[in-house]
C-alpha positions as CSV (number, residue, x, y, z in Angstrom):
1,M,116.3,202.6,111.1
2,R,113.4,202.7,108.7
3,L,112.1,201.1,106.1
4,Y,112.3,202.7,102.4
5,D,111.1,201.8,99.2
6,I,113.3,203.1,96.5
7,V,112.2,203.0,92.6
8,V,114.8,204.0,90.3
9,L,114.9,204.0,86.2
10,V,117.9,204.0,84.4
11,T,118.4,205.5,81.0
12,P,117.7,202.7,77.8
13,D,120.6,203.6,76.5
14,L,122.1,200.8,78.4
15,N,122.4,197.5,78.0
16,D,120.8,195.1,80.7
17,D,124.2,194.2,81.9
18,D,125.4,197.5,82.1
19,A,121.9,198.9,83.7
20,T,122.5,196.2,86.3
21,K,126.2,197.2,87.1
22,L,124.9,200.9,87.2
23,A,122.0,199.7,89.7
24,G,124.5,197.7,91.5
25,E,127.0,201.5,92.5
26,Y,123.9,202.3,94.2
27,R,122.7,199.3,95.9
28,K,126.7,199.7,96.9
29,I,126.1,203.4,98.2
30,L,123.1,201.8,100.0
31,A,125.2,198.7,101.7
32,D,128.0,200.9,102.6
33,G,126.2,203.1,104.6
34,G,124.2,199.9,107.1
35,A,121.0,199.6,104.9
36,N,119.3,196.0,105.2
37,F,118.3,194.8,101.7
38,V,114.5,193.6,102.6
39,K,113.5,192.7,98.6
40,E,115.8,193.8,95.7
41,E,113.8,193.0,92.5
42,P,114.7,194.1,88.8
43,W,111.8,194.5,87.0
44,G,114.2,194.8,83.3
45,R,113.3,197.2,81.1
46,R,109.8,198.4,80.8
47,R,107.5,201.3,78.6
48,L,106.7,204.2,80.4
49,A,103.8,205.7,81.0
50,F,105.0,209.2,79.0
51,P,107.8,210.0,77.6
52,I,110.8,211.1,80.0
53,G,113.5,213.1,78.0
54,R,112.2,211.4,74.8
55,K,112.4,208.2,76.1
56,R,109.9,205.8,75.8
57,E,111.2,203.0,78.3
58,A,113.3,202.8,80.9
59,H,115.4,199.8,83.3
60,Y,113.2,199.6,86.5
61,V,115.1,198.9,89.5
62,Y,112.8,198.4,93.2
63,W,114.7,197.6,96.0
64,Q,113.5,197.6,99.9
65,V,115.4,198.9,102.5
66,E,115.8,199.1,105.8
67,A,118.5,202.3,106.1
68,E,119.0,205.6,107.9
69,P,118.1,208.1,106.7
70,A,121.2,210.2,106.0
71,T,121.8,207.2,103.3
72,V,118.9,207.1,101.7
73,A,119.6,211.3,101.0
74,E,123.0,210.5,100.2
75,T,122.1,207.7,97.4
76,E,118.8,209.9,96.4
77,R,121.5,212.6,95.7
78,R,124.2,211.0,93.8
79,L,121.1,209.1,91.9
80,G,119.9,212.6,91.1
81,L,123.5,213.9,89.6
82,S,123.8,210.9,87.6
83,D,122.7,211.3,84.0
84,Q,121.9,207.9,83.2
85,V,119.4,207.9,85.7
86,L,115.8,209.3,84.1
87,R,114.0,209.0,87.7
88,H,114.0,208.2,90.8
89,L,111.9,207.6,94.0
90,A,112.8,206.8,97.5
91,V,109.3,206.4,99.7
92,R,109.3,206.0,103.3
93,V,107.0,202.9,104.1
94,D,106.8,202.3,107.8
95,E,105.2,204.3,109.1
96,D,102.0,203.8,106.8
97,L,102.7,200.2,107.7
98,R,102.3,200.7,111.1
99,R,99.0,203.5,110.4
100,A,97.7,199.8,108.4
101,A,98.5,197.4,111.2
102,K,96.9,200.2,113.6
103,M,94.2,200.1,111.6
104,A,93.4,196.3,111.4
105,E,94.2,195.3,114.6
106,R,91.2,198.3,115.6
107,I,89.3,196.8,113.2
108,R,89.4,193.6,114.7
109,K,88.9,194.7,117.7
110,K,85.7,196.4,117.0
111,T,84.2,193.2,115.7
112,A,85.5,191.0,118.4
113,R,83.6,193.3,120.6
114,R,79.8,193.0,118.2
115,P,77.7,189.7,119.1
116,P,77.1,187.4,117.1
117,R,74.7,187.9,114.4
118,P,71.8,184.2,114.6
119,P,71.8,182.4,111.2
120,A,69.0,183.3,109.3
121,A,66.2,180.8,109.7
122,P,65.0,178.2,106.5
123,P,61.9,178.6,105.0
124,A,59.6,176.5,106.3
125,E,58.5,173.5,104.7
126,G,54.9,174.5,103.9
127,A,54.8,178.0,103.4
128,S,56.0,179.2,99.5
129,A,56.9,182.5,98.6
130,P,54.9,184.9,97.9
131,A,54.2,185.9,94.2
132,P,55.6,189.2,92.8
133,A,53.2,191.8,92.1
134,P,51.8,192.4,88.8
135,P,53.0,195.6,87.3
136,Q,50.6,198.3,87.6
137,A,49.7,200.2,84.4
138,A,50.3,204.1,84.5
139,Q,47.2,205.9,84.3
140,P,46.7,209.0,82.3
141,A,46.7,211.9,84.0
142,E,43.3,214.2,84.0
143,R,43.0,217.0,82.2
144,S,40.9,219.5,83.3
145,E,39.5,222.0,81.0
146,S,38.8,225.5,81.4
């Protein structure tokens, strides 16, 4: 089983209840295929970044799912056939999470190997900070007469 992020944009022509029912149908397809839902977030009706088919808003639904690739492929196929789904995107994220964990472990090991830096010594009580140097006036360039 692999981890996927799936976002579905449902047409704004449907009311909130119908959009939820439509998303529920695709959720059922995933569940019947043996998917485990890690997160399920209905983001509601939002404005699109650019018009899709003369529509400026859509109902957003987000799922994070552990599923077999064949189940996700079948769901994507059915989402693509639906006229009520404006867009959909399924992204496999388990490899990215594994890479990020590996990089974090590598950084942790690298910092553990470094010797600790000594703390900065506080300034002596009698010593004062040196005064900043006054700005130097720009001297005009000498002209040579030829």
